[in-house]
C-alpha positions as CSV (number, residue, x, y, z in Angstrom):
1,M,-53.7,-22.6,72.5
2,P,-53.2,-23.3,76.3
3,S,-51.9,-20.3,78.0
4,L,-48.0,-20.0,78.7
5,R,-48.1,-17.2,81.0
6,N,-46.6,-18.0,84.5
7,W,-46.7,-21.9,83.4
8,R,-43.2,-22.2,85.3
9,K,-44.7,-21.0,88.5
10,K,-47.5,-23.1,88.5
11,R,-45.5,-25.8,88.0
12,V,-43.7,-25.1,91.2
13,T,-46.4,-24.3,92.9
14,E,-50.2,-25.8,92.1
15,S,-48.8,-29.1,90.6
16,N,-47.1,-30.0,93.5
17,D,-50.2,-29.7,95.7
18,K,-53.0,-30.7,93.3
19,K,-53.2,-33.0,90.3
20,V,-52.9,-30.7,87.7
21,P,-50.8,-30.2,84.8
22,A,-48.1,-27.5,84.6
23,L,-49.8,-26.1,81.3
24,R,-53.4,-26.1,80.7
25,F,-56.3,-24.7,78.4
26,K,-58.3,-21.8,79.8
27,G,-61.7,-23.1,81.6
28,F,-60.1,-25.7,82.9
29,T,-59.5,-25.9,86.9
30,D,-60.4,-29.3,88.4
31,D,-58.0,-31.8,89.6
32,W,-57.3,-34.7,87.3
33,E,-57.7,-38.2,88.7
34,Q,-55.5,-41.1,89.3
35,R,-56.9,-44.2,87.6
36,K,-55.8,-47.9,86.9
37,F,-55.8,-48.8,83.4
38,E,-58.2,-51.8,84.5
39,S,-60.9,-49.2,84.6
40,L,-60.3,-47.7,81.2
41,I,-59.2,-50.6,78.5
42,Y,-60.0,-54.0,78.2
43,P,-58.4,-57.1,76.5
44,E,-59.5,-57.8,73.0
45,K,-58.0,-61.1,71.9
46,I,-59.9,-62.4,68.8
47,K,-58.1,-65.6,67.2
48,N,-58.3,-66.1,63.4
49,K,-59.6,-69.3,64.0
50,N,-61.4,-69.6,60.5
51,N,-57.9,-68.6,59.1
52,L,-59.3,-65.6,57.5
53,Q,-57.0,-63.9,55.0
54,L,-56.3,-60.4,56.4
55,P,-53.2,-58.4,55.8
56,A,-50.5,-59.3,58.5
57,Y,-48.9,-56.2,60.5
58,S,-46.5,-55.9,62.9
59,I,-45.6,-52.6,65.2
60,S,-42.4,-50.7,64.9
61,N,-41.6,-47.9,67.3
62,K,-41.3,-45.6,64.5
63,N,-44.5,-46.0,62.5
64,G,-46.9,-48.2,64.5
65,F,-48.9,-50.7,62.5
66,I,-46.8,-51.4,59.6
67,A,-47.8,-54.2,56.9
68,Q,-45.3,-57.1,57.1
69,T,-44.9,-56.8,53.3
70,D,-43.6,-53.5,53.9
71,Q,-41.3,-54.1,56.7
72,F,-39.8,-57.5,55.7
73,G,-40.7,-57.9,51.9
74,K,-43.4,-59.9,49.9
75,D,-41.5,-63.1,50.4
76,N,-41.0,-63.1,53.9
77,T,-40.9,-65.9,56.5
78,Y,-44.1,-65.1,58.3
79,S,-46.3,-64.5,55.3
80,K,-45.6,-68.4,54.7
81,T,-46.6,-69.5,58.3
82,D,-50.4,-70.4,59.4
83,K,-52.5,-67.5,60.8
84,K,-54.9,-69.6,63.0
85,T,-53.3,-68.5,66.2
86,N,-52.8,-64.7,64.9
87,Y,-55.1,-62.1,66.7
88,I,-57.5,-60.3,64.4
89,V,-56.9,-56.5,65.5
90,N,-59.9,-54.1,64.5
91,P,-60.0,-50.4,63.8
92,G,-59.9,-48.4,66.9
93,A,-57.9,-51.2,69.2
94,F,-54.3,-50.8,70.3
95,A,-51.8,-53.6,70.1
96,Y,-48.2,-53.9,71.5
97,N,-45.3,-56.5,71.8
98,P,-44.7,-56.7,75.4
99,A,-41.0,-57.6,74.9
100,R,-40.3,-54.3,72.7
101,I,-42.7,-52.1,74.6
102,N,-39.5,-50.6,75.9
103,V,-38.9,-48.7,72.8
104,G,-42.1,-47.8,72.1
105,S,-43.5,-50.6,70.0
106,I,-47.2,-49.9,70.6
107,G,-49.7,-48.9,67.7
108,Y,-53.2,-47.9,67.2
109,Q,-55.0,-49.3,64.4
110,N,-56.7,-46.6,62.3
111,L,-57.1,-48.6,59.3
112,A,-60.4,-49.1,57.5
113,T,-60.4,-53.0,57.9
114,P,-59.2,-55.9,60.5
115,V,-55.6,-56.9,60.4
116,L,-53.5,-59.8,61.8
117,V,-50.7,-59.6,64.5
118,S,-48.8,-62.1,65.9
119,S,-50.2,-64.2,69.0
120,L,-47.2,-62.7,71.1
121,Y,-48.9,-59.4,70.8
122,E,-51.2,-57.8,73.5
123,V,-54.3,-56.2,71.9
124,F,-56.8,-54.1,73.9
125,K,-59.6,-51.3,73.5
126,T,-60.7,-48.5,75.6
127,N,-64.0,-47.6,77.1
128,S,-65.6,-44.4,76.9
129,Q,-63.9,-42.9,79.8
130,I,-60.5,-42.0,78.1
131,N,-60.2,-40.5,74.5
132,D,-58.1,-42.8,72.2
133,L,-55.7,-40.0,71.0
134,F,-55.3,-39.0,74.1
135,L,-54.1,-42.4,75.2
136,I,-52.0,-42.5,72.1
137,Y,-50.0,-39.2,73.1
138,W,-49.7,-40.3,76.8
139,F,-48.2,-43.5,75.7
140,K,-45.1,-41.1,74.1
141,T,-44.3,-39.4,77.4
142,D,-42.0,-40.6,80.2
143,K,-45.1,-41.2,82.5
144,F,-45.8,-44.1,80.6
145,F,-42.2,-45.5,80.4
146,N,-42.1,-45.0,84.3
147,Q,-44.9,-47.5,84.6
148,I,-43.3,-49.6,82.4
149,K,-39.9,-49.7,84.7
150,K,-42.2,-50.0,87.5
151,Y,-44.0,-53.4,86.6
152,E,-42.1,-55.0,83.7
153,E,-40.6,-58.5,84.6
154,G,-38.3,-60.9,83.6
155,G,-34.6,-61.9,83.3
156,V,-32.4,-61.0,80.4
157,R,-35.2,-59.7,78.3
158,Q,-37.7,-57.4,80.1
159,Y,-41.7,-58.2,79.4
160,Y,-44.7,-55.9,80.2
161,F,-47.5,-58.1,79.4
162,L,-51.4,-56.6,79.5
163,D,-51.9,-57.8,83.2
164,K,-49.1,-55.4,84.1
165,L,-50.4,-52.7,82.2
166,L,-54.1,-53.3,83.5
167,F,-52.3,-53.0,87.1
168,S,-50.6,-49.7,86.3
169,E,-51.7,-46.1,86.7
170,I,-52.6,-43.1,84.6
171,I,-53.6,-39.5,85.7
172,I,-56.2,-38.2,83.2
173,P,-58.8,-35.0,83.0
174,K,-62.2,-35.8,84.4
175,D,-63.7,-33.7,81.7
176,A,-63.7,-35.3,78.4
177,R,-63.4,-32.1,76.5
178,E,-60.0,-31.4,78.2
179,Q,-58.8,-34.8,77.1
180,Q,-60.1,-33.9,73.4
181,K,-58.5,-30.5,73.3
182,I,-55.2,-31.6,74.3
183,S,-55.3,-34.4,71.5
184,K,-56.2,-32.0,69.2
185,I,-53.6,-29.7,69.6
186,L,-50.8,-32.4,69.6
187,K,-52.6,-33.9,66.3
188,K,-52.2,-30.4,64.8
189,L,-48.5,-30.4,65.5
190,D,-48.1,-34.0,63.9
191,Y,-50.0,-32.6,60.9
192,L,-47.6,-29.6,60.4
193,F,-44.7,-32.0,61.1
194,S,-45.7,-34.2,58.4
195,L,-46.2,-31.3,56.2
196,Q,-42.7,-30.2,56.4
197,Q,-41.6,-33.7,56.1
198,R,-43.2,-33.8,52.7
199,K,-41.9,-30.5,51.3
200,L,-38.4,-31.4,52.6
201,E,-38.8,-34.6,50.6
202,Q,-40.0,-32.6,47.7
203,I,-37.0,-30.6,47.8
204,K,-34.9,-33.3,48.0
205,L,-36.0,-35.1,45.1
206,L,-36.1,-31.9,43.1
207,K,-32.5,-31.5,43.8
208,K,-31.5,-34.9,43.0
209,A,-33.2,-34.7,39.7
210,M,-31.4,-31.3,38.7
211,L,-28.1,-32.8,39.7
212,Q,-28.8,-35.6,37.0
213,K,-29.9,-33.1,34.5
214,I,-27.5,-30.0,35.6
215,L,-24.0,-31.7,35.8
216,A,-22.2,-33.0,33.1
217,E,-21.4,-36.7,32.7
218,T,-18.0,-38.3,32.6
219,D,-18.4,-39.3,29.0
220,N,-20.4,-36.1,28.0
221,P,-19.2,-32.8,28.4
222,Y,-22.7,-31.2,27.5
223,P,-25.1,-31.4,30.3
224,K,-29.0,-32.1,29.3
225,L,-30.1,-29.1,31.0
226,R,-28.5,-25.5,30.8
227,F,-28.9,-22.1,31.7
228,F,-30.0,-19.9,28.5
229,G,-26.7,-18.6,26.6
230,F,-24.2,-21.2,27.6
231,S,-23.2,-23.5,25.1
232,N,-19.3,-24.5,25.5
233,T,-18.1,-27.9,26.3
234,W,-17.6,-28.6,30.1
235,K,-13.9,-29.4,30.7
236,K,-12.2,-32.1,33.4
237,Y,-9.6,-31.0,35.9
238,T,-8.0,-32.4,38.9
239,V,-8.7,-30.7,42.2
240,N,-4.9,-29.5,42.4
241,S,-5.1,-28.0,39.4
242,L,-8.0,-25.6,40.3
243,F,-7.8,-25.2,44.2
244,K,-5.8,-24.8,47.3
245,I,-6.1,-27.9,49.5
246,S,-5.7,-27.8,53.5
247,R,-7.1,-29.2,56.4
248,G,-8.7,-28.3,59.5
249,Y,-7.5,-28.2,63.2
250,V,-8.0,-30.2,66.5
251,L,-10.5,-28.5,69.0
252,S,-12.5,-29.4,72.2
253,T,-16.0,-29.8,72.1
254,A,-15.3,-28.0,75.6
255,L,-14.3,-24.7,74.0
256,T,-17.7,-24.4,71.7
257,E,-20.8,-23.4,72.5
258,A,-24.2,-25.0,71.4
259,N,-25.7,-21.7,69.8
260,K,-24.4,-18.5,68.3
261,S,-23.2,-15.8,70.3
262,A,-21.5,-12.4,70.0
263,H,-18.6,-14.2,72.0
264,N,-18.6,-17.3,69.6
265,P,-19.7,-16.2,66.3
266,Y,-18.3,-18.8,64.0
267,P,-19.5,-22.5,63.1
268,V,-17.5,-25.4,63.9
269,Y,-17.6,-28.3,61.4
270,S,-16.8,-31.7,62.2
271,S,-17.3,-35.4,60.6
272,Q,-20.6,-35.8,61.9
273,T,-24.0,-35.7,59.9
274,K,-26.1,-34.5,62.5
275,N,-27.0,-30.6,61.9
276,N,-25.2,-30.8,58.6
277,G,-22.0,-31.2,60.5
278,L,-22.1,-28.4,62.6
279,M,-20.5,-29.2,66.1
280,G,-20.9,-25.5,67.9
281,Y,-19.8,-22.4,67.6
282,Y,-16.3,-20.9,68.5
283,N,-14.5,-17.3,68.9
284,K,-12.0,-17.8,65.9
285,Y,-12.3,-19.1,62.4
286,L,-10.0,-20.4,60.0
287,Y,-11.5,-20.4,56.6
288,E,-14.2,-18.3,54.8
289,N,-16.3,-19.5,51.8
290,A,-14.5,-22.8,51.0
291,I,-15.6,-26.5,50.5
292,T,-14.9,-29.0,53.2
293,W,-14.9,-33.0,53.1
294,T,-14.8,-35.6,55.6
295,T,-11.4,-37.2,55.9
296,D,-11.7,-40.0,58.2
297,G,-14.7,-42.0,59.8
298,A,-18.0,-43.7,58.6
299,N,-18.7,-40.5,56.9
300,A,-15.3,-40.2,54.9
301,G,-15.8,-38.5,51.5
302,T,-18.8,-36.3,52.4
303,V,-18.5,-32.9,50.8
304,N,-19.8,-29.6,51.5
305,Y,-19.7,-25.7,50.8
306,R,-19.5,-23.9,54.0
307,S,-20.6,-19.9,53.1
308,G,-19.1,-17.4,55.1
309,K,-16.2,-17.8,57.9
310,F,-16.1,-20.9,60.0
311,Y,-13.7,-23.1,61.7
312,C,-13.2,-27.1,61.0
313,T,-11.9,-29.7,63.2
314,N,-8.8,-32.1,62.3
315,V,-11.2,-34.7,60.3
316,C,-12.2,-32.0,57.7
317,G,-10.1,-31.5,54.5
318,V,-10.5,-28.0,53.3
319,I,-10.8,-27.0,49.7
320,L,-9.8,-23.3,48.8
321,S,-10.3,-20.7,45.9
322,D,-7.6,-20.3,43.8
323,K,-8.0,-20.3,40.0
324,V,-11.3,-21.3,40.3
325,D,-14.0,-20.1,43.1
326,A,-14.8,-22.7,45.8
327,N,-18.6,-23.0,45.4
328,Q,-21.9,-24.9,45.4
329,L,-21.3,-26.4,42.1
330,I,-17.8,-27.7,42.9
331,A,-19.3,-29.2,46.1
332,E,-22.1,-31.0,44.3
333,E,-20.0,-32.2,41.5
334,L,-17.2,-33.6,44.0
335,N,-20.5,-35.4,45.9
336,T,-21.0,-37.3,43.0
337,V,-17.7,-39.1,42.7
338,S,-15.9,-38.4,45.8
339,K,-16.8,-41.8,47.6
340,R,-15.4,-43.9,44.8
341,Y,-12.0,-42.7,46.3
342,V,-12.5,-43.6,50.1
343,S,-10.1,-46.3,51.5
344,Y,-12.0,-48.6,53.4
345,V,-9.1,-50.6,54.5
346,G,-9.6,-50.5,58.4
347,N,-10.9,-46.8,59.0
348,P,-12.5,-45.2,56.3
349,K,-10.3,-42.5,54.9
350,L,-10.2,-39.9,51.9
351,M,-7.0,-38.2,52.5
352,N,-5.9,-34.8,51.0
353,N,-3.3,-36.3,48.4
354,V,-6.0,-38.4,47.0
355,M,-8.7,-35.5,46.8
356,A,-6.0,-33.4,45.0
357,N,-5.9,-35.8,42.3
358,I,-9.8,-36.6,41.9
359,K,-11.1,-35.2,38.3
360,I,-14.1,-33.3,38.0
361,I,-16.1,-32.1,34.9
362,I,-16.9,-28.1,35.2
363,P,-18.1,-25.3,33.2
364,D,-15.2,-23.1,31.8
365,Q,-17.3,-19.9,32.0
366,Y,-17.4,-18.3,35.4
367,K,-21.0,-16.7,34.8
368,E,-22.4,-20.3,34.2
369,R,-20.4,-21.9,37.1
370,Q,-22.1,-19.1,39.3
371,Q,-25.6,-19.5,38.1
372,I,-25.7,-23.2,38.7
373,S,-24.1,-22.5,42.4
374,Q,-26.4,-19.8,43.1
375,L,-29.4,-22.5,41.8
376,F,-28.2,-25.3,44.4
377,S,-27.4,-23.1,47.2
378,R,-31.2,-21.6,46.9
379,Q,-32.4,-25.1,47.1
380,D,-30.4,-25.9,50.3
381,V,-31.5,-22.6,51.8
382,F,-35.0,-23.9,51.2
383,K,-34.1,-27.6,52.5
384,D,-32.6,-25.8,55.7
385,V,-35.9,-24.0,56.4
386,Y,-38.1,-27.0,56.1
387,Q,-35.5,-28.7,58.3
388,R,-35.5,-25.8,61.1
389,K,-39.3,-25.7,61.1
390,Q,-39.3,-29.6,61.7
391,N,-37.0,-29.3,64.6
392,V,-39.0,-26.6,66.1
393,L,-42.1,-28.3,65.9
394,K,-40.2,-31.2,67.5
395,I,-39.0,-29.3,70.6
396,L,-42.7,-27.8,70.9
397,K,-44.3,-31.1,70.7
398,Q,-41.7,-32.4,73.5
399,F,-42.4,-29.6,75.8
400,L,-46.5,-29.7,75.5
401,L,-45.8,-33.6,76.2
402,Q,-43.9,-33.2,79.3
403,N,-46.2,-30.4,80.7
404,M,-49.7,-31.1,79.3
405,F,-49.6,-34.5,81.1
406,I,-49.2,-35.1,84.6
């Protein structure tokens, strides 16, 4: 791992005078060198003249090389066109769409066999002076996008053809070992990020399966899966027969802080889906251990249980404990039905009077409600842990991309 010690100081002094990155592995002190791409890459445009029946691919900014059948379906229009004019892209080659390079549509072919791409694409390979993986990560930095902005051409639509890339510049380590070390650490971060993503998807699938088994269905008051010792039928109730219903208040984002502090310790929830609806932190709270739902906008009908003291904005309805405790079970049960009651006339809405009359089916016994609620809460804790780890890895990668390249 590169040393973080005094990296800020280095950034201010050394990097202004010498071609060195702000953050560097120990043992490397030489200046990096500025090169034009024409000295590092060469075109490889091989036409599919023999009409080989190779799989057709395109490039997306999110996934890189992606099969046309995966992106557009098996019966997509492109799959039926003549492929003789397509380019063959061999493993170890780069390809990009010159009209979409500004959004990151560049990919590296790391498949086992050749594939086809549209003749509109640019295709190239590298020589031995630059590490392919190093270049893959450099393409993700703002250094590359600065080069695109400098050399792209066109009117309404901007293009960045291969001749412009060849003329563009990059600053790279002279020592291939340094290129390799930078590539290796970033690849490790990508692996860890993917690992957390798989865990996150698994916990989501597990929760989805358990919701189908543990919650009773409208026409069947006996759930398919229950905790030991419970056998009573579940019963239907309207929301307002069990809970009090309230609403949040208007709050300017300018009064909140992005991070929790001693001065602003209480979370503020809004209608956004990002970060589980968390808008920021405030110095006052409105409710404690209650359920919120989004009353207005694209996310109308989204229900969440909020543990602890919190504030919520005016686009949130609030369900408060009364005859029954508001908990995770009630929130999950409501989430299975609430979207059906959203009015989509104009701006989507699920107002308090409508929520009040929604019917839910829940266990009569307090202990059963608590055990189910605790189970779902634990699953959400795991989900939040994996999500936070992903966010940390994402921030770390962005930091390294900004500071390990010039």
